[in-house]
C-alpha positions in Angstrom: -18.8 -9.8 -6.2 -17.4 -11.6 -8.9 -17.9 -8.0 -11.3 -16.5 -5.0 -8.9 -13.6 -7.7 -7.7 -13.2 -8.2 -12.1 -13.1 -4.0 -12.3 -11.0 -3.3 -9.8 -8.6 -6.0 -10.9 -9.0 -4.6 -15.1 -8.8 -1.4 -13.8 -5.3 -2.0 -11.7 -3.7 -4.1 -14.1 -4.3 -0.8 -16.5 -2.9 1.4 -13.7 -0.1 -0.3 -13.4 0.4 -0.3 -17.3 0.4 2.7 -16.6 2.4 3.8 -14.5 5.0 1.6 -16.1 4.8 3.3 -19.2 5.3 6.5 -17.7 8.3 5.6 -15.7 9.9 3.4 -18.5 9.4 6.6 -20.9 10.8 8.9 -18.1 14.2 6.5 -17.5 13.9 5.8 -21.2 14.4 9.6 -22.2 17.0 10.6 -19.3 18.9 7.4 -20.7 18.9 9.0 -23.9 19.6 12.3 -23.3 23.0 11.0 -21.6 23.8 9.0 -24.3 23.3 12.3 -27.0 25.3 14.6 -24.7 28.1 12.1 -24.4 27.7 11.7 -28.2 27.8 15.7 -28.5 31.2 15.5 -26.7 32.6 12.9 -29.1 30.9 15.5 -32.1 32.7 18.1 -30.4 36.0 17.0 -30.5 35.8 15.1 -33.6 35.2 18.6 -35.0 37.7 20.6 -32.7 41.0 17.9 -33.9 40.1 18.8 -37.6 39.9 23.4 -37.0 42.9 22.7 -34.4 44.8 20.3 -37.3 44.3 23.8 -39.2 45.1 26.5 -37.8 47.5 24.9 -34.0 50.7 25.7 -36.9 49.7 29.3 -38.4 48.1 29.7 -34.7 52.3 29.5 -33.1 53.8 31.7 -36.1 52.3 33.7 -34.0 53.8 35.9 -30.2 50.3 36.2 -27.8 52.3 37.6 -25.0 54.0 40.4 -27.0 51.8 44.0 -28.0 51.5 44.0 -31.4 52.5 40.1 -31.8 49.1 39.3 -33.0 48.1 39.7 -36.5 44.2 39.4 -36.6 43.5 40.0 -40.1 45.5 37.0 -41.2 44.1 35.2 -37.8 40.9 35.9 -38.9 41.4 35.1 -42.2 42.3 31.1 -41.5 39.8 30.6 -39.4 36.9 32.9 -41.4 35.6 29.0 -43.4 35.0 27.2 -40.7 33.2 30.2 -38.5 31.6 31.2 -41.2 30.5 26.8 -42.0 29.1 27.0 -38.8 31.8 24.0 -37.7 32.7 26.7 -34.7 30.7 29.8 -33.2 33.7 31.8 -31.6 37.5 31.3 -30.8 39.7 32.0 -28.4 43.4 31.7 -27.4 44.1 32.8 -24.2 48.1 32.9 -22.6 48.4 31.3 -19.0 50.4 32.7 -16.7 49.6 30.5 -13.4 45.6 29.6 -12.3 45.2 32.4 -14.6 44.8 32.8 -18.3 44.2 35.9 -19.8 42.2 36.0 -23.8 44.7 38.1 -26.0 42.8 37.2 -29.7 39.1 36.1 -30.4 37.1 36.6 -33.1 35.0 38.9 -30.5 36.6 41.8 -29.7 34.7 42.5 -26.7 36.3 39.2 -24.6 40.4 40.6 -25.4 41.8 41.4 -23.2 40.0 40.1 -20.4 41.8 37.9 -17.7 40.5 35.6 -15.2 40.8 32.1 -13.4 40.8 28.9 -14.8 39.9 25.5 -14.7 43.5 23.2 -13.3 42.4 20.8 -15.9 43.2 23.7 -18.5 46.1 25.4 -16.9 48.0 22.1 -16.6 50.0 22.0 -19.9 48.7 19.9 -22.6 50.4 17.3 -24.0 50.4 17.5 -28.4 46.9 16.0 -29.7 45.5 16.2 -26.0 41.9 18.0 -25.7 39.6 18.6 -22.6 35.7 19.2 -23.5 33.4 21.0 -21.0 29.8 22.2 -21.4 29.8 25.9 -21.9 29.4 27.2 -18.3 25.9 29.7 -17.9 28.1 32.5 -15.9 28.8 35.7 -16.6 32.4 35.5 -18.0 30.3 33.6 -20.9 27.8 35.6 -21.4 28.2 36.4 -25.4 28.5 32.8 -26.2 25.4 31.7 -23.8 23.6 34.9 -26.0 23.8 32.4 -28.7 20.7 30.3 -30.5 21.4 26.9 -29.8 24.1 25.4 -27.6 27.3 24.1 -27.3 30.4 22.5 -25.9 33.5 24.5 -25.8 36.9 21.8 -26.4 40.5 23.3 -25.3 44.2 22.6 -27.0 47.2 23.1 -25.6 50.6 24.9 -27.4 53.7 27.0 -27.6 53.5 30.4 -29.4 56.4 31.9 -30.8 58.0 34.0 -28.1 57.5 30.5 -25.7 54.2 30.8 -24.1 52.5 28.7 -22.9 49.0 29.1 -25.3 45.6 27.3 -25.1 43.3 27.4 -28.2 39.5 27.6 -27.3 36.6 26.5 -29.9 32.9 26.3 -29.7 31.3 24.0 -31.6 27.6 23.4 -32.2 25.7 21.0 -30.8 22.1 19.9 -30.2 21.7 17.8 -27.5 18.2 18.4 -27.3 17.5 17.6 -31.2 19.5 14.3 -30.7 17.3 13.3 -27.4 13.7 13.9 -29.4 15.5 11.8 -32.6 15.8 9.5 -31.2 13.2 9.5 -28.1 10.6 9.9 -31.3 12.5 6.3 -33.0 13.2 4.4 -29.5 10.1 5.2 -27.0 7.1 3.9 -29.2 8.3 0.5 -29.1 9.1 0.4 -25.3 5.5 1.3 -25.3 4.0 -0.9 -27.4 5.9 -3.9 -25.6 4.8 -2.9 -22.4 1.5 -2.8 -23.9 1.8 -6.2 -25.8 2.7 -7.5 -22.4 -0.6 -6.1 -21.1 -2.6 -8.1 -23.3 -0.5 -11.4 -22.9 -1.3 -10.8 -18.7 -5.0 -9.8 -18.7 -5.6 -13.6 -19.3 -3.8 -14.0 -16.3 -5.0 -11.3 -14.2 -9.2 -12.2 -15.3 -7.9 -16.0 -13.6 -6.8 -14.5 -11.5 -9.3 -12.1 -9.8 -12.1 -15.1 -10.1 -10.6 -17.3 -8.3 -10.0 -14.7 -5.8 -13.6 -14.4 -6.2 -14.7 -18.3 -5.6 -12.4 -18.3 -2.6 -13.8 -15.6 -1.3 -17.4 -16.6 -1.4 -15.9 -20.2 0.0 -14.3 -18.1 2.9 -17.9 -16.0 3.7 -19.8 -19.6 3.2 -17.3 -21.1 6.1 -17.4 -18.3 8.3 -21.1 -18.1 8.6 -20.9 -21.7 9.0 -19.0 -21.6 11.9 -20.3 -18.9 13.4 -23.8 -21.2 13.2 -22.4 -24.4 13.6 -22.7 -24.0 17.3 -26.4 -23.2 16.8 -27.3 -26.1 14.8 -25.7 -28.7 16.8 -27.9 -26.8 19.7 -31.0 -27.4 17.1 -30.1 -30.4 16.7 -29.5 -32.3 20.4 -32.6 -30.1 20.8 -34.0 -32.3 18.3 -33.2 -35.2 19.3 -34.1 -34.9 23.3 -37.8 -33.6 22.1 -38.1 -37.2 19.9 -36.4 -40.1 22.0 -34.9 -38.2 25.6 -38.0 -37.1 27.1 -40.5 -39.2 25.8 -38.7 -42.2 27.1 -38.2 -40.2 30.4 -41.4 -39.6 30.5 -42.1 -43.3 29.5 -40.6 -44.7 32.6 -42.1 -42.3 35.1 -46.2 -43.6 34.3 -44.1 -47.2 34.7 -42.8 -46.6 38.0 -46.5 -44.7 39.0 -47.8 -48.0 37.7 -45.3 -49.8 39.2 -46.2 -47.8 42.8 -49.2 -49.0 43.1 -49.0 -53.0 44.1 -45.3 -52.0 45.9 -44.9 -52.4 49.8 -44.0 -49.4 51.9 -40.0 -49.8 51.2 -40.2 -50.2 47.7 -42.8 -47.6 47.1 -40.3 -45.0 49.1 -37.4 -46.3 46.2 -40.1 -46.1 43.7 -40.8 -42.5 44.7 -37.6 -41.0 45.1 -37.0 -42.2 41.5 -40.0 -40.8 40.6 -39.2 -37.5 42.2 -35.5 -37.6 40.5 -37.6 -38.7 37.1 -39.4 -35.6 37.4 -37.0 -33.2 38.1 -34.6 -34.2 35.2 -37.5 -33.9 32.7 -38.5 -30.6 33.9 -34.8 -30.0 33.6 -35.0 -31.4 30.2 -37.3 -29.2 29.1 -36.1 -26.3 30.4 -33.0 -27.2 28.8 -34.8 -28.0 25.2 -36.1 -24.2 25.3 -33.1 -23.1 25.8 -31.4 -25.3 22.5 -33.9 -23.9 20.4 -35.2 -20.7 21.2 -37.6 -18.7 18.6 -36.6 -16.4 16.6 -36.2 -12.8 18.0 -38.6 -10.5 17.7 -37.8 -8.1 21.4 -34.2 -7.9 21.0 -33.5 -6.9 24.6 -35.4 -9.7 25.8 -34.5 -12.1 23.4 -30.5 -11.2 24.5 -31.6 -10.6 28.5 -32.8 -15.1 28.6 -29.7 -15.4 26.6 -28.2 -14.2 28.7 -30.0 -16.3 31.5 -29.5 -19.7 29.5 -25.5 -19.5 28.8 -25.5 -18.2 32.9 -26.9 -21.6 33.6 -24.8 -22.9 31.3 -21.8 -21.9 31.6 -19.4 -22.8 34.6 -18.1 -19.8 35.6 -16.3 -18.4 39.6 -18.7 -15.9 38.9 -22.3 -14.9 38.2 -21.8 -11.4 36.2 -25.1 -9.6 35.7 -25.9 -8.2 32.7 -28.0 -5.7 31.8 -29.2 -4.9 28.0 -30.2 -1.6 26.7 -31.1 -0.8 23.0 -32.4 2.1 21.3 -34.0 2.3 18.0 -35.2 -0.3 15.4 -33.1 -3.3 13.8 -34.1 -4.3 10.5 -34.7 -7.8 10.6 -30.9 -8.7 8.7 -29.3 -6.7 11.4 -31.6 -8.7 14.0 -30.0 -12.2 13.4 -26.7 -10.8 13.0 -26.6 -8.9 16.4 -27.8 -11.6 18.2 -25.8 -14.1 16.8 -22.8 -12.1 17.4 -23.9 -10.8 21.2 -24.4 -15.1 21.8 -20.7 -15.2 21.2 -19.7 -11.8 22.9 -21.7 -12.7 25.7 -20.3 -16.9 25.9 -16.6 -15.4 25.5 -17.1 -13.6 28.7 -18.8 -15.6 30.8 -16.1 -18.2 29.7 -12.9 -15.6 30.0 -13.8 -12.5 31.8 -14.3 -13.7 35.4 -16.4 -10.4 35.9 -19.1 -9.1 37.8 -21.0 -7.2 35.2 -22.0 -7.1 32.0 -23.3 -4.6 29.6 -24.9 -5.1 26.5 -25.6 -1.7 24.6 -27.4 -1.5 20.9 -28.1 1.7 19.1 -29.3 2.5 16.0 -27.9 5.5 13.7 -29.6 6.1 9.7 -25.9 5.0 8.5 -24.8 1.5 11.4 -26.6 -0.4 14.1 -23.9 -0.6 16.6 -22.9 -3.9 19.5 -21.3 -2.8 22.2 -20.1 -5.8 24.9 -18.1 -4.6 28.4 -16.9 -6.0 31.1 -15.8 -5.3 34.3 -13.5 -8.9 34.2 -10.1 -9.5 34.2 -8.8 -8.0 30.6 -6.1 -8.7 28.9 -3.0 -7.4 27.1 -3.5 -6.7 23.3 0.2 -7.2 22.4 -0.1 -10.5 23.3 -1.1 -13.8 20.7 -4.6 -15.1 21.2 -4.4 -18.5 23.1 -5.4 -21.7 20.9 -8.6 -22.9 21.0 -10.7 -20.0 21.3 -12.5 -18.6 17.9 -16.1 -17.1 19.3 -14.5 -13.8 18.7 -12.6 -15.1 15.3 -15.7 -15.7 13.6 -17.6 -12.6 15.0 -14.8 -10.7 13.4 -14.7 -12.4 10.3 -19.0 -12.5 9.5 -18.6 -8.7 10.7 -15.9 -7.9 7.7 -18.2 -10.0 5.5 -21.3 -7.5 6.4 -19.3 -3.9 5.6 -19.0 -4.4 9.6 -16.8 -3.4 11.4 -15.2 -4.9 15.2 -12.8 -3.2 17.8 -11.8 -4.4 20.5 -10.3 -2.7 23.9 -8.9 -4.8 26.3 -6.0 -3.1 29.2 -4.9 -5.7 32.8 -7.5 -5.4 35.3 -10.0 -2.9 33.5 -11.8 -4.9 31.7 -12.5 -5.6 27.8 -15.2 -3.6 25.8 -15.7 -5.4 21.8 -18.3 -2.8 20.1 -19.5 -4.3 16.8 -20.6 -1.2 13.9 -23.2 -3.1 11.0 -24.4 -0.5 8.3 -28.0 0.2 7.8 -29.5 -0.7 4.3 -30.3 2.9 3.6 -26.9 3.8 4.5 -26.3 3.8 0.3 -24.1 1.2 -0.1 -21.0 3.2 1.6 -18.6 0.7 2.9 -17.6 1.9 6.8 -13.6 2.0 6.5 -12.2 -1.2 8.7 -10.4 -0.3 11.9 -9.2 -3.5 12.6 -6.3 -4.1 14.5 -6.5 -0.1 16.0 -7.2 -0.6 19.3 -5.5 -4.3 18.9 -6.3 -7.9 18.7 -9.3 -9.7 19.9 -9.3 -11.5 22.6 -8.1 -14.6 23.3 
């Protein structure tokens, strides 16, 4: 048991480490992407401000709303150093009329004269020195910019041209968000993963210690449950031994003494001795019968043993009714299953006699290639599965826990006035070690 628990613990430890590594990697990458975007915006604004400082004054000397008011050659000559160096990839100058803007000049002649709606933040007059930074939208209006390689930000500045028109300068500044993210991730992520691995290595001895402690606790609990189920049987065997070695021989000796006294007694004394002798004979016979009940032989015929067990329980357990017990066994059980089923059936029968107030109890045992199934069903009063069990009734609790230790399942079905059925399924050794799925509580809690 220790090795499977330790192996599961180590595998769980590694799996949790892998999940943590994946989640942290995703979070770190996302965080670095956001930082790269923010840095790209700051960089784009800084570069655009340098360009605007050099070209806004010459641009303000042109009347962009008047036909022929723009000297394209002069403007391109002023913008050429920035375009050629790659500081800016596209330049647009547009006039604003309400919420619409018309492109009056651009280094891309195909967009000149186009009119479109613009962002209110851009339409609103921009104070000198103020800038608005946006990521370039992926739409038809910006098809000539999105068709370029890489990524870029658009930065807007406001100014008044020579004709007093409200005009905007739009600069497309290249940025590399993906590259910045990849570079930062390559630097930071190995450190994060190394930290996770270090924590995993540090915590591994603690996990191993917890796993070993858990295995020890489970071993102790299994031993306690086995002892709890067998305690009644051991107590009965001890009592039987005392009866056999002490009480019954003493009573038999008293009977012999009475027989001797009877030979020399008078009529009245003889009558009293006869009564005492009869009581002793009956008591000795009852005690010998009780001895057989307390110390039964190991079951060879399981059906006969359970029938005899039911008779002994019927005589020993006070009950308002004396239910008939029907026992049915089909198939051959291995010795391990015989002992487990015999013990469990005994506890379930005692439980039914004490609490069910039934007229019939049916014990059914079936054998398949994969499992041995024990079913104890009564037609008694039943109970509400949703109510908590009452204290002092531990028979079925022990059956459940010992069954769990043998990889068996216990199912309880009951309803008030409709009886109770307890089913235990024990896997066969020939089932290849396949453990059935436990169904604790699938039909309710154990009998209170």
